[in-house]
C-alpha positions in Angstrom: 0.1 0.0 0.0 1.1 3.5 -0.8 -0.2 5.5 2.0 -1.0 2.8 4.8 0.4 -0.4 5.9 -1.7 -3.0 7.5 -0.1 -4.0 11.1 -1.7 -6.6 13.0 -5.0 -6.0 11.4 -5.0 -2.4 11.7 -4.2 0.3 9.3 -0.7 1.9 10.4 0.3 5.1 8.4 3.8 5.6 7.3 4.0 8.7 9.8 3.2 6.6 12.8 5.7 4.0 11.6 8.5 6.5 11.3 7.7 8.0 14.7 7.9 4.3 16.1 11.2 3.6 14.4 12.7 6.9 15.8 11.4 6.3 19.3 13.0 3.1 19.4 16.3 3.8 17.8 16.8 7.0 20.3 15.8 4.7 23.1 18.2 2.1 22.2 20.9 4.5 21.5 20.5 6.2 24.9 21.1 2.9 26.5 23.9 1.9 24.6 25.8 5.0 25.1 25.0 5.1 28.9 26.5 1.7 29.0 29.5 2.6 27.1 30.0 5.7 29.1 29.6 3.9 32.3 29.3 4.8 36.1 32.9 5.6 35.9 32.0 9.1 34.2 29.0 10.4 36.3 28.7 13.7 34.4 29.3 12.0 30.7 26.4 9.4 31.8 24.1 12.2 33.0 24.5 14.1 30.0 23.9 10.9 27.8 20.7 10.1 29.9 19.4 13.8 29.7 19.8 14.5 26.0 18.7 10.9 25.1 15.9 10.9 27.3 14.7 14.2 25.8 15.0 13.2 22.4 13.2 10.0 23.0 10.3 11.6 25.0 9.9 14.1 22.1 9.4 11.5 19.5 7.3 9.5 21.9 5.3 12.2 22.3 5.0 13.1 18.8 4.0 9.4 18.2 1.2 9.4 20.9 -0.2 13.0 19.4 -0.1 11.2 16.0 -1.8 8.0 16.8 -4.7 9.8 18.9 -5.1 12.3 15.9 -5.5 9.6 13.3 -7.8 7.7 15.5 -10.1 10.7 16.1 -10.2 11.5 12.1 -10.8 7.9 11.4 -13.7 7.8 14.1 -15.3 11.1 12.9 -15.1 9.9 9.2 -16.8 6.6 10.1 -19.8 8.5 11.7 -19.9 10.7 8.8 -20.3 7.7 6.5 -22.7 6.3 8.5 -24.9 9.3 8.8 -24.9 10.9 5.4 -25.4 14.6 5.3 -24.1 15.0 8.8 -21.1 16.6 10.1 -19.3 15.3 13.2 -16.7 17.0 15.5 -15.1 16.2 18.9 -16.0 18.7 21.4 -14.2 19.6 24.7 -15.7 21.9 27.4 -14.2 25.1 28.2 -14.1 26.5 31.8 -17.7 28.0 31.1 -19.3 25.3 28.7 -21.5 23.4 31.3 -22.6 26.7 33.2 -23.6 27.9 29.8 -25.4 24.8 29.0 -27.3 24.6 32.6 -28.2 28.3 32.2 -29.9 27.8 28.8 -31.4 24.3 29.9 -31.2 23.4 33.3 -30.5 19.4 33.4 -29.2 19.0 30.2 -25.8 18.3 31.0 -23.9 16.4 28.2 -20.7 14.7 29.1 -17.5 16.1 27.7 -15.5 15.5 25.6 -17.9 14.1 23.2 -18.6 13.6 19.5 -21.2 16.1 18.4 -23.2 15.7 15.3 -24.7 18.4 13.2 -27.5 17.6 10.7 -31.0 19.0 9.6 -32.5 18.0 13.0 -30.2 19.8 14.8 -27.4 19.3 17.2 -26.6 15.7 19.0 -24.3 14.3 21.2 -23.1 11.1 20.2 -21.7 8.0 22.2 -18.3 6.6 21.0 -19.7 2.9 21.6 -21.3 2.8 18.3 -25.0 3.9 19.4 -27.3 4.7 16.2 -29.0 7.6 17.8 -27.4 10.6 19.6 -28.9 12.6 22.4 -30.6 15.9 21.3 -29.2 19.0 22.7 -30.6 21.3 20.4 -33.2 21.5 17.5 -32.4 23.3 14.2 -34.5 26.2 14.8 -32.9 26.7 18.2 -29.3 27.0 16.6 -29.3 30.6 15.6 -25.5 31.0 14.7 -21.9 30.4 15.4 -18.9 32.8 16.6 -15.0 32.0 16.8 -13.8 33.1 20.0 -10.1 32.6 21.5 -8.6 32.1 24.9 -4.9 32.3 26.0 -3.4 29.0 26.9 -2.4 29.0 30.6 1.2 29.6 31.2 1.7 30.7 27.5 1.1 33.4 24.8 -0.4 31.1 22.3 -4.2 31.5 21.7 -6.6 28.5 21.5 -9.5 28.8 19.2 -12.8 27.4 19.3 -16.3 27.8 18.3 -19.4 29.3 20.3 -22.8 28.2 19.3 -25.7 30.7 20.0 -29.0 29.2 20.9 -32.3 30.6 21.0 -34.3 31.4 24.3 -35.5 28.0 26.0 -36.2 27.4 29.7 -33.9 30.1 31.2 -33.0 32.5 28.5 -30.8 32.6 25.2 -27.8 30.4 25.0 -24.2 31.2 24.1 -22.1 28.1 24.4 -18.4 27.9 24.1 -16.7 24.8 22.8 -13.4 23.5 21.7 -14.2 21.7 18.5 -11.7 19.4 16.7 -12.4 17.8 13.3 -10.4 16.4 10.7 -8.3 19.1 10.1 -4.5 19.1 11.0 -4.5 22.5 12.7 -7.0 24.0 15.3 -6.2 27.3 14.9 -8.7 30.3 13.7 -8.7 29.6 10.4 -9.6 26.1 10.9 -12.6 27.3 13.0 -13.7 29.4 10.3 -13.5 26.6 8.0 -15.5 24.5 10.1 -18.6 26.9 10.6 -19.7 26.7 6.9 -19.6 22.9 7.1 -21.7 22.8 10.0 -24.3 25.2 8.5 -24.3 23.4 5.6 -25.2 20.0 7.5 -27.8 22.3 9.4 -29.3 23.3 6.1 -28.6 27.1 6.5 
């Protein structure tokens, strides 16, 4: 196969194979160098373990992130194929999401992270256990629009971008629900969020 390799019954992408190989190679090289330096040279041993550990952990973290991203994209793609016309994203709550949902409709309380499905019926949360029907959060007429928002990541200057869903008045007033939404795009910046909104609106029929 040109883009993917079958490994133990699963599709393994070349990037995953490469990162796995690099992680193993640097871990093995660190061990070999540590043995060669030996305890007789404590300063050298510390330097080898420190540098080798940092590089190995870096590649290992990249591998983990790559695998998680691929599995997310595959899962969302499967859900989309099983529900033609719908758009699925993985949603994570911001610090205010649950309070915003509770203020709009007390007792609604979906669990996050979860998969959200948008179609002509409205917005639903979908279990990752293969359920055929999701749990309705808002009907199509109750979804009045979307906005992109950003928040500064703690202990850093980088901005994190998300999408706020505007909801029509219900039990306790209008809603403005902020969510981190992740779809199949490689980046989750402002540009990606603005590209996601038209896809959602199209699925809703707007």
